C-alpha positions in Angstrom: -35.4 -16.1 4.2 -35.2 -19.2 6.4 -33.0 -19.4 9.6 -30.3 -21.5 7.9 -29.9 -19.6 4.6 -26.3 -19.1 3.4 -26.7 -15.3 3.5 -28.0 -15.4 7.1 -25.0 -17.6 8.1 -22.6 -15.3 6.4 -24.0 -12.2 8.1 -23.9 -13.9 11.4 -20.2 -14.9 10.9 -19.4 -11.2 10.1 -21.5 -9.5 12.7 -20.3 -11.5 15.7 -16.5 -10.7 15.4 -17.3 -7.0 14.7 -19.5 -6.9 17.8 -16.8 -8.5 19.9 -14.0 -6.3 18.6 -16.1 -3.2 18.9 -16.7 -3.9 22.5 -13.0 -4.1 23.4 -11.4 -1.1 25.0 -8.3 0.1 23.3 -5.7 2.0 25.4 -2.3 3.4 24.6 0.1 1.3 26.6 3.8 0.6 26.5 4.9 -2.9 25.6 6.7 -3.0 28.9 4.1 -1.8 31.4 0.5 -1.0 32.0 -0.7 2.6 32.1 1.4 5.2 30.3 2.0 8.7 31.8 3.5 11.3 29.4 5.5 13.7 31.5 6.1 17.3 30.5 9.7 18.5 30.2 10.8 21.5 32.2 7.9 21.0 34.6 6.8 19.3 37.7 4.3 16.4 37.1 2.1 14.3 39.4 1.2 10.6 38.9 -0.9 8.3 41.0 -0.1 4.6 40.8 -1.5 1.4 42.2 0.7 -0.9 44.3 1.8 -3.9 42.3 0.7 -2.5 38.9 3.5 -1.4 36.5 3.3 2.0 34.9 5.4 3.7 32.3 6.7 7.3 32.4 7.6 8.8 29.0 9.5 11.9 28.1 10.0 13.2 24.5 13.4 13.4 23.0 15.7 12.5 20.1 18.3 9.8 20.7 20.0 10.7 17.4 21.3 14.0 19.0 23.3 12.1 21.7 21.0 13.4 24.4 19.0 11.0 26.6 16.7 11.2 29.7 18.3 9.8 32.8 17.0 9.5 36.4 19.0 11.8 38.7 19.6 10.4 42.2 17.8 7.5 43.7 14.3 6.3 42.9 12.1 6.4 46.1 12.4 3.2 48.0 8.7 2.1 47.5 9.3 2.2 43.7 11.3 -0.3 41.6 12.4 0.4 38.1 11.7 -2.6 35.8 14.5 -3.0 33.4 16.4 -0.1 31.9 15.1 2.9 30.1 14.6 2.6 26.4 14.0 5.0 23.5 11.1 4.3 21.2 11.2 6.3 18.0 8.0 7.9 16.7 8.8 6.7 13.2 11.1 3.6 13.1 11.5 4.0 9.4 13.3 7.4 9.7 16.9 7.5 11.0 17.2 10.2 13.7 13.5 10.3 14.3 12.3 11.9 17.6 10.3 9.7 20.0 9.9 8.9 23.7 12.2 7.6 26.4 10.3 5.1 28.5 10.8 4.3 32.2 8.8 1.4 33.6 8.2 1.4 37.3 6.2 -0.5 39.9 5.3 0.4 43.5 6.0 -2.4 46.0 4.1 -0.5 48.8 2.1 2.7 49.3 4.2 5.8 49.4 4.8 9.3 48.0 8.1 10.4 46.5 9.9 12.4 43.8 11.7 11.2 40.7 14.0 13.7 38.9 15.1 13.4 35.3 17.7 15.2 33.3 18.1 15.4 29.5 21.8 15.3 28.8 24.7 13.6 27.0 25.4 11.2 29.8 28.6 9.9 28.1 30.1 13.4 28.3 32.2 14.2 31.3 30.7 16.9 33.4 27.6 16.9 31.2 25.0 19.6 32.1 21.3 19.0 31.5 19.6 21.0 28.8 16.1 20.0 30.1 14.7 18.6 33.3 11.5 17.0 34.6 10.2 16.0 38.0 7.4 13.7 38.9 5.8 13.2 42.3 4.5 9.6 42.4 1.8 8.7 44.9 1.3 4.9 45.2 -1.9 3.6 46.8 -3.1 0.1 47.6 -6.7 0.9 46.4 -8.0 2.4 43.1 -6.2 5.2 41.3 
């Protein structure tokens, strides 16, 4: 088979894209931020972030029940929430499907602080949380 045979050209055209795609690193990320950290409900969590790099905190829930995850109190001053929280269903084809609430944050400077979440019906007067979660965020200027 010579160097310009149709079969050799076809194989070259197929192998190159596969090699390029195979070398790509695939990560689970939110469409609104970089790294995703899944938090555990009813527990204290710890997350390390890099200053200037957005990250997403997720908590499992079901918006169809009327419950939602909300931040309780203020976010530490070195952190800024990007946009509002949103619910992402696990199966968008099923009405009432469970999924994750996403909170996208970014550290503006190094620091350490706590964020508290409650799972409740926020529209209900004097609503009491049925679940909770806390995350201690440590933001560094260097690597994570």
